[in-house]
C-alpha positions as CSV (number, residue, x, y, z in Angstrom):
1,M,40.0,12.1,2.5
2,T,38.8,8.5,2.5
3,Y,35.5,7.3,3.9
4,N,34.2,4.0,5.0
5,T,30.7,2.7,6.0
6,R,29.8,0.6,9.0
7,G,27.3,0.2,11.8
8,A,27.3,2.8,14.5
9,H,28.7,2.3,17.9
10,K,26.5,3.1,20.9
11,R,29.1,5.5,22.2
12,E,28.5,7.5,19.1
13,Y,24.8,8.2,19.8
14,P,25.5,11.6,21.4
15,E,27.5,12.6,18.4
16,L,24.7,11.4,16.1
17,M,22.2,13.5,18.1
18,R,24.4,16.5,17.4
19,L,24.6,15.5,13.8
20,F,20.8,15.5,13.4
21,K,20.5,18.9,15.2
22,T,23.1,20.4,12.9
23,A,21.9,18.9,9.6
24,F,18.2,19.3,10.3
25,K,16.4,20.5,13.4
26,E,15.4,19.4,16.8
27,D,12.6,17.1,15.7
28,E,15.0,14.6,13.9
29,A,17.1,14.4,17.0
30,E,14.0,13.8,19.1
31,L,12.9,11.0,16.8
32,F,16.3,9.3,16.9
33,D,16.2,9.4,20.7
34,F,12.7,8.1,20.8
35,L,13.5,5.2,18.5
36,V,16.6,4.3,20.5
37,R,14.5,4.1,23.6
38,N,11.4,2.3,22.2
39,D,11.9,0.5,18.9
40,P,13.3,-3.0,19.3
41,A,14.0,-3.1,15.6
42,L,16.6,-0.3,16.0
43,T,20.1,-1.7,16.8
44,S,23.5,-0.1,16.6
45,D,24.2,-2.1,13.5
46,S,21.0,-0.9,11.7
47,I,22.3,2.7,12.1
48,R,24.6,3.0,9.1
49,V,27.2,5.7,9.2
50,A,29.8,7.0,6.7
51,T,33.0,8.0,8.4
52,A,35.8,10.5,7.8
53,D,38.9,9.4,9.7
54,D,36.6,6.9,11.5
55,R,34.3,9.7,12.8
56,A,30.6,9.5,11.8
57,V,29.8,12.4,9.5
58,A,26.7,10.9,7.7
59,C,24.0,8.6,8.8
60,S,21.1,6.5,7.4
61,V,18.8,4.5,9.7
62,V,17.2,1.1,8.7
63,L,14.1,0.0,10.5
64,A,13.0,-3.6,9.8
65,R,9.3,-3.8,9.1
66,Q,6.8,-6.1,7.5
67,I,5.4,-4.5,4.3
68,R,2.2,-5.3,2.4
69,T,2.5,-6.4,-1.2
70,P,-0.1,-6.0,-4.0
71,L,-0.7,-9.8,-3.5
72,G,-2.0,-9.1,0.0
73,T,0.9,-10.8,1.7
74,W,3.4,-9.4,4.2
75,I,7.1,-9.5,3.3
76,P,10.2,-8.5,5.2
77,G,11.0,-4.9,4.3
78,A,12.7,-1.8,5.7
79,I,12.0,1.8,6.3
80,I,15.0,4.1,5.5
81,T,14.9,7.2,7.7
82,L,17.0,9.8,9.4
83,V,19.3,10.3,6.5
84,A,21.7,13.1,7.5
85,C,25.1,14.5,6.7
86,D,27.2,17.0,8.5
87,P,27.0,20.3,6.5
88,R,30.8,20.5,6.4
89,Y,30.9,17.2,4.5
90,Q,27.9,17.6,2.2
91,G,28.5,17.3,-1.5
92,R,31.4,15.0,-1.1
93,G,29.7,11.6,-1.3
94,F,29.3,10.8,2.4
95,G,25.5,11.0,2.5
96,S,25.3,8.9,-0.7
97,A,27.6,6.3,0.8
98,A,25.4,6.1,3.9
99,V,22.2,5.6,1.9
100,R,23.8,2.9,-0.4
101,D,25.2,1.1,2.7
102,S,21.8,1.2,4.3
103,L,20.2,-0.5,1.3
104,M,23.0,-3.1,1.2
105,Y,22.4,-3.7,5.0
106,A,18.6,-4.0,4.4
107,A,19.1,-6.5,1.6
108,K,21.6,-8.6,3.6
109,S,19.1,-8.6,6.5
110,G,16.4,-10.1,4.3
111,A,14.4,-7.1,3.2
112,N,12.6,-7.3,-0.1
113,L,11.5,-3.7,-0.3
114,A,12.7,-0.4,1.2
115,I,10.4,2.6,1.6
116,L,10.9,6.2,2.6
117,Y,9.6,9.7,2.4
118,G,12.3,12.0,1.0
119,H,13.3,14.5,-1.7
120,P,12.2,13.2,-5.2
121,G,15.2,14.9,-6.7
122,Y,17.7,13.0,-4.6
123,Y,16.7,9.5,-3.8
124,P,15.9,8.1,-7.3
125,R,19.7,7.9,-7.9
126,F,19.8,5.1,-5.4
127,G,16.9,3.1,-7.0
128,F,14.0,4.6,-5.2
129,V,10.9,5.2,-7.3
130,P,7.9,7.5,-6.4
131,V,5.0,5.2,-5.9
132,L,2.8,6.7,-3.1
133,P,0.2,9.1,-4.5
134,A,-2.2,11.0,-2.3
135,V,-5.8,12.1,-2.5
136,I,-6.5,15.1,-0.2
137,T,-10.2,15.5,0.7
138,I,-11.1,19.0,1.8
139,L,-14.4,19.6,3.7
140,D,-15.6,23.1,4.6
141,V,-17.1,22.4,8.0
142,N,-19.2,25.6,8.2
143,P,-22.1,24.5,6.0
144,M,-22.2,21.1,7.7
145,L,-22.3,22.6,11.2
146,F,-25.0,25.0,10.1
147,R,-27.1,22.2,8.8
148,S,-26.5,20.2,11.9
149,S,-27.6,23.1,14.1
150,E,-30.8,23.4,12.1
151,R,-31.4,19.7,12.8
152,G,-30.8,20.2,16.5
153,V,-27.5,18.3,16.6
154,V,-25.1,19.3,19.4
155,T,-22.3,21.5,18.0
156,G,-21.3,23.5,21.0
157,S,-17.9,23.3,22.8
158,T,-17.7,20.2,25.0
159,G,-14.8,18.2,26.5
160,P,-13.4,15.2,24.7
161,A,-15.0,12.7,27.0
162,E,-18.5,14.1,26.9
163,S,-18.7,15.2,23.3
164,C,-21.2,13.3,21.1
165,Y,-22.7,13.5,17.7
166,S,-26.1,12.0,17.1
167,V,-25.9,9.1,14.7
168,S,-29.7,9.1,14.1
169,D,-29.5,12.7,12.8
170,T,-27.0,11.9,10.1
171,P,-27.9,10.2,6.8
172,D,-26.7,6.6,6.4
173,I,-25.0,7.1,3.1
174,C,-23.2,3.8,3.1
175,G,-25.9,1.3,3.6
176,T,-25.7,0.3,7.3
177,E,-28.2,1.6,9.9
178,S,-26.9,2.7,13.3
179,D,-28.7,3.9,16.4
180,G,-27.7,5.6,19.6
181,S,-25.0,8.2,19.9
182,L,-21.3,8.5,19.3
183,Q,-18.7,9.4,21.9
184,A,-15.2,10.6,21.1
185,R,-12.4,10.5,23.6
186,E,-8.6,10.3,23.8
187,V,-7.1,6.9,23.2
188,Q,-6.3,4.7,26.2
189,N,-3.8,1.8,26.3
190,S,-6.7,-0.7,26.7
191,D,-8.0,0.5,23.3
192,I,-4.8,-0.1,21.3
193,P,-5.3,-3.8,20.5
194,L,-8.7,-2.9,18.9
195,L,-7.0,0.0,17.0
196,A,-4.3,-2.4,15.7
197,D,-7.0,-4.8,14.4
198,L,-8.9,-1.9,12.7
199,Y,-5.7,-0.6,11.2
200,E,-4.7,-4.0,9.7
201,S,-8.2,-4.8,8.4
202,Q,-9.2,-1.4,7.1
203,L,-6.1,0.6,6.3
204,A,-3.1,-1.7,6.0
205,N,-4.6,-3.6,3.0
206,H,-2.9,-1.3,0.5
207,P,0.5,-2.0,-1.1
208,C,3.4,-0.5,0.8
209,S,1.4,-0.5,4.1
210,V,3.6,-1.1,7.2
211,R,2.5,-3.7,9.7
212,R,1.9,-2.5,13.3
213,D,1.5,-4.3,16.6
214,A,-0.3,-3.1,19.7
215,S,2.8,-1.6,21.4
216,P,1.6,1.6,23.0
217,W,4.6,3.6,21.8
218,I,3.5,3.1,18.2
219,W,0.1,4.5,18.7
220,R,0.8,7.8,20.5
221,P,2.2,11.0,19.0
222,R,5.8,11.3,20.0
223,G,6.1,15.1,20.4
224,A,4.4,17.2,23.1
225,M,3.1,19.7,20.5
226,A,-0.5,20.7,21.1
227,G,-3.1,19.7,18.6
228,R,-1.9,16.1,17.9
229,S,-4.2,13.4,19.2
230,V,-5.5,9.9,18.6
231,L,-9.3,9.9,19.2
232,V,-11.4,6.8,19.5
233,F,-15.1,6.7,18.7
234,C,-17.5,4.6,20.7
235,S,-21.2,3.8,20.3
236,N,-23.3,3.9,23.5
237,E,-25.9,1.3,22.8
238,P,-24.1,-1.0,23.3
239,E,-20.8,0.6,24.3
240,Q,-18.4,-0.5,21.7
241,L,-15.3,1.0,20.0
242,I,-16.2,1.5,16.3
243,G,-13.4,3.7,15.0
244,Y,-10.5,6.0,15.5
245,A,-8.8,9.0,14.0
246,F,-5.3,10.5,14.3
247,C,-5.7,14.3,14.0
248,M,-3.3,17.2,13.8
249,D,-4.4,20.8,14.2
250,N,-2.9,23.3,11.8
251,P,-4.0,26.8,13.0
252,N,-1.7,28.6,10.5
253,E,-3.5,27.0,7.5
254,G,-6.9,27.0,9.1
255,Y,-7.6,23.3,9.1
256,L,-7.8,20.2,11.2
257,A,-5.9,17.4,9.4
258,V,-7.1,13.8,9.6
259,V,-4.0,11.8,8.7
260,E,-5.3,8.4,9.6
261,A,-8.8,7.1,10.4
262,A,-10.7,3.8,10.3
263,V,-14.2,2.6,11.2
264,S,-15.4,-0.9,11.8
265,D,-18.9,-0.2,10.3
266,K,-19.2,2.0,7.3
267,G,-22.5,3.2,8.5
268,F,-20.7,5.2,11.2
269,G,-18.6,7.1,8.6
270,S,-20.9,10.1,8.4
271,S,-21.2,10.3,12.2
272,I,-17.4,10.3,12.6
273,V,-17.1,13.1,10.0
274,G,-19.7,15.0,11.9
275,E,-17.7,14.7,15.1
276,L,-14.5,15.7,13.4
277,A,-16.2,18.7,11.8
278,R,-17.5,19.8,15.2
279,R,-14.0,19.6,16.7
280,A,-12.6,21.6,13.8
281,G,-15.3,24.2,14.4
282,N,-14.6,24.4,18.1
283,L,-10.9,25.0,17.3
284,G,-11.8,27.8,15.0
285,R,-10.8,25.9,11.9
286,R,-12.8,26.1,8.7
287,Y,-11.7,22.9,7.0
288,L,-11.1,19.3,7.6
289,R,-8.2,18.0,5.5
290,I,-8.5,14.3,5.2
291,N,-5.5,12.3,3.9
292,L,-7.1,8.9,3.4
293,T,-7.5,6.6,0.4
294,P,-10.5,7.4,-1.9
295,G,-12.5,4.3,-0.9
296,S,-12.5,5.1,2.8
297,P,-16.0,5.4,4.4
298,I,-14.7,8.6,6.1
299,V,-13.8,10.1,2.7
300,Q,-17.1,8.9,1.1
301,A,-19.1,10.6,4.0
302,A,-17.1,13.8,3.6
303,L,-17.9,13.8,-0.2
304,Y,-21.5,13.4,0.6
305,E,-21.3,16.6,2.7
306,G,-19.8,18.5,-0.2
307,A,-16.1,17.9,0.2
308,T,-13.7,18.4,-2.8
309,Q,-10.6,16.4,-3.7
310,K,-7.1,17.0,-4.9
311,Y,-5.0,14.3,-6.4
312,R,-1.3,14.5,-5.9
313,P,0.9,12.2,-8.0
314,A,3.6,10.2,-6.2
315,A,6.6,12.3,-5.4
316,A,8.1,12.1,-1.9
317,G,6.8,8.7,-1.0
318,M,9.2,6.2,-2.6
319,A,10.0,2.5,-2.7
320,C,13.2,0.6,-3.8
321,V,12.8,-3.0,-4.7
322,L,15.6,-5.1,-3.4
323,R,14.1,-8.5,-4.4
324,W,11.4,-8.8,-7.0
325,D,10.1,-12.4,-6.6
326,S,7.9,-11.9,-3.5
327,L,6.1,-9.0,-5.3
328,L,5.1,-11.0,-8.4
329,P,2.1,-13.2,-9.2
330,G,2.7,-16.9,-9.7
331,G,4.7,-17.8,-12.9
332,Y,6.5,-14.4,-13.2
333,E,10.1,-13.7,-12.8
334,I,12.2,-10.5,-13.1
335,R,15.8,-10.6,-14.2
336,M,18.2,-7.8,-14.6
337,S,19.7,-7.0,-18.1
338,E,22.8,-5.0,-18.4
339,C,23.8,-3.5,-21.7
340,E,21.1,-5.9,-23.1
341,V,23.6,-7.8,-25.1
342,E,26.8,-8.7,-23.2
343,Q,25.1,-9.7,-20.0
344,G,21.8,-10.8,-18.6
345,L,20.2,-13.8,-20.2
346,S,21.4,-17.4,-20.5
347,T,20.6,-20.2,-22.9
348,Q,17.3,-20.4,-24.7
349,R,15.6,-23.6,-25.8
350,D,12.4,-23.1,-27.8
351,G,12.2,-19.5,-26.6
352,R,12.2,-20.5,-23.0
353,L,15.1,-19.2,-20.8
354,Q,17.1,-22.0,-19.3
355,N,19.5,-21.9,-16.3
356,S,17.6,-18.8,-15.0
357,R,19.4,-19.1,-11.7
358,Y,22.4,-17.6,-13.5
359,L,20.5,-14.5,-14.6
360,R,21.8,-11.4,-12.9
361,R,19.7,-10.4,-9.9
362,T,19.6,-6.9,-8.4
363,P,22.8,-6.0,-6.7
364,P,21.8,-3.5,-3.9
365,D,25.2,-1.9,-3.9
366,C,24.7,-0.3,-7.4
367,L,21.0,0.3,-7.8
368,S,20.2,2.9,-10.4
369,P,17.1,4.3,-12.2
370,D,18.8,3.3,-15.4
371,D,18.7,-0.4,-14.5
372,S,16.9,-2.4,-17.2
373,F,15.0,-5.7,-16.5
374,Y,13.2,-8.5,-18.3
375,L,9.8,-9.6,-17.1
376,L,9.4,-13.3,-17.7
377,N,6.2,-15.5,-17.5
378,Q,6.7,-19.2,-17.3
379,G,10.3,-18.7,-18.3
380,Y,9.4,-16.7,-21.5
381,P,10.4,-13.0,-21.8
382,V,7.3,-10.8,-22.0
383,L,8.7,-7.3,-21.8
384,T,11.6,-5.1,-20.8
385,A,11.5,-2.0,-18.8
386,K,13.6,0.4,-16.7
387,R,13.5,0.2,-12.9
388,G,11.1,3.1,-12.5
389,P,8.2,1.9,-14.7
390,L,8.6,-1.7,-13.6
391,T,8.5,-0.7,-9.9
392,R,5.3,1.4,-10.5
393,L,3.7,-1.6,-12.4
394,V,4.6,-4.2,-9.8
395,L,3.5,-2.1,-6.8
396,G,0.2,-1.1,-8.4
397,C,1.0,2.6,-8.7
398,E,0.4,2.6,-12.4
399,D,-1.5,0.3,-14.8
400,A,0.1,-1.5,-17.7
401,D,-2.0,0.2,-20.3
402,S,-0.7,3.7,-19.4
403,L,2.9,2.4,-19.2
404,I,2.5,0.8,-22.6
405,E,1.0,3.9,-24.0
406,N,3.8,6.1,-22.9
407,G,6.4,3.6,-24.1
408,S,7.8,2.7,-20.7
409,L,7.1,-1.0,-21.2
410,K,8.5,-2.6,-24.3
411,F,7.1,-5.9,-25.3
412,L,9.3,-8.6,-26.8
413,G,7.8,-10.3,-29.8
414,N,8.8,-13.6,-31.6
415,T,11.5,-11.8,-33.6
416,M,13.3,-10.4,-30.6
417,S,17.0,-10.9,-30.4
418,L,18.3,-12.1,-27.0
419,P,21.9,-12.1,-25.8
420,S,23.7,-15.3,-26.8
421,T,26.7,-15.0,-24.5
422,I,27.3,-14.6,-20.8
423,C,30.2,-12.6,-19.6
424,S,32.9,-15.0,-18.3
425,N,34.2,-12.4,-15.8
426,R,31.0,-12.1,-13.8
427,D,31.7,-12.8,-10.1
428,S,29.4,-13.8,-7.3
429,R,28.9,-10.2,-6.2
430,D,26.5,-9.7,-9.1
431,S,23.8,-11.6,-7.3
432,I,22.3,-11.5,-3.8
433,D,22.0,-15.3,-4.1
434,S,25.6,-15.6,-5.3
435,P,24.8,-18.4,-7.8
436,G,28.4,-18.6,-9.1
437,S,29.2,-18.8,-12.8
438,L,28.6,-21.2,-15.7
439,D,31.1,-23.9,-16.3
440,S,31.2,-23.1,-20.1
441,P,29.8,-19.7,-20.8
442,G,30.8,-19.7,-24.6
443,Q,28.4,-19.2,-27.5
444,L,24.9,-20.4,-26.8
445,E,22.0,-21.1,-29.1
446,S,19.4,-18.3,-29.5
447,P,16.5,-19.3,-31.7
448,D,13.6,-16.9,-32.2
449,L,10.7,-17.1,-29.8
450,P,7.6,-19.0,-31.0
451,D,4.5,-17.1,-31.7
452,A,2.8,-15.9,-28.5
453,P,-0.5,-17.9,-29.0
454,S,1.5,-21.1,-29.0
455,L,3.1,-20.1,-25.7
456,F,0.0,-18.8,-23.9
457,G,-3.0,-20.2,-25.7
458,P,-5.4,-17.7,-27.2
459,E,-4.3,-15.0,-24.8
460,S,-2.0,-12.4,-26.3
461,I,1.4,-12.0,-24.6
462,R,0.5,-8.2,-24.4
463,D,-2.6,-9.0,-22.4
464,L,-0.7,-10.7,-19.6
465,P,0.7,-7.7,-17.6
466,C,-2.7,-5.9,-18.1
467,K,-4.5,-8.8,-16.5
468,D,-2.0,-9.8,-13.8
469,F,-0.8,-6.4,-12.6
470,R,-3.7,-4.3,-11.6
471,K,-3.6,-0.7,-10.5
472,S,-4.4,-0.1,-6.9
473,F,-3.5,2.7,-4.4
474,P,-0.2,2.2,-2.6
475,K,-0.4,3.9,0.8
476,W,1.9,4.1,3.8
477,Y,0.3,5.6,6.8
478,L,2.9,7.0,9.1
479,A,2.2,5.8,12.6
480,P,1.5,8.5,15.3
481,Y,5.0,8.2,16.8
482,W,6.5,9.8,13.6
483,Y,4.8,13.1,14.6
């Protein structure tokens, strides 16, 4: 049986709904229906399907988004989601074909980076690399509520609109004084522009963050399941929105999860933690489970109250680089090397790579964890690495020192041997930019590289990636509509 890939037809949406229900569960079908009705980025062409006898049996959805880089810029990117395959066709390549086609579609649509949450044993074969670690902060609320009751802070059960936690009764652990009281209530549409500003300034400053606008559908939980809510926190004197939190109640595990939260003034961090702890206690939950980055004022306030932390290495949160240039500091380039001898690099003159436009780019139809690349600075090769380590370096998931120590980055010294030929049978499909081929590929001169100090001054070539690629904390907060 042969299969093809293409964009979906609108008439196939009911069949795709049945596919999601068959392959997964009701929630994926609900998410698909929700996106079709609300997300302007979703078009029939961005729903990529693999077909058997022209019937869609596998699917992968591409959502165009702006994604934050380690440089602080926003670039065109894509979320890959709702990957499904009819169980009767699983294990026969249909699902893989849909994923590969979605990456090709994303690249052709201008995406530089694709991100997803998925199985770490499946998606790396397509070029995805785990880059999104997590730090889970766990706060036992009982001691905090007991101390609050001793200080006379209100901890009884009150409605969302009337609940308050006295700011003046909590320590200012972060250096900003605050007076008055804090009110918590459910989000209203008029709050959302302020939430969008808080999100972009306080949360979306990490690599792999996804940009959001103030569209109401983004900021409300999609499902009707109880215990999911977006709360806003307001000061009374004067009345002003100073923070928000997206919470999910988990009665089976005994905790209230804080999956997203931001505060405009770090001095309110302890007050918001107090209000969240009170709510957890009112629900009969013993713990707050906070999934925020380590530097968050909410996290710091919870640690002050005795919280513990668990670090989880990157696993399900993954990224696939489709174009490298927009992720690199000035002066750097990344070029693909294949077989490291026959293909990859063109003429050298005094160690500098010439005609770099002919160097093989990343073809999105054949991405692989075994892809090997050269990192160049000012045209000079600095190091070579496989896709995984290079992605983790560029996106700030791992620092150069640790990658050097474990041998994932291999530096190229002045005695390195570079390929001296370029395959004459390379065609334009090898490059996104389709540069064509050299007029006379032939044998090309390949002198040794000069010593690093003569290229980069007193700075060692080995110091460059350590200085220019700093470890950060890549983070993608799933917007409330995902839940």
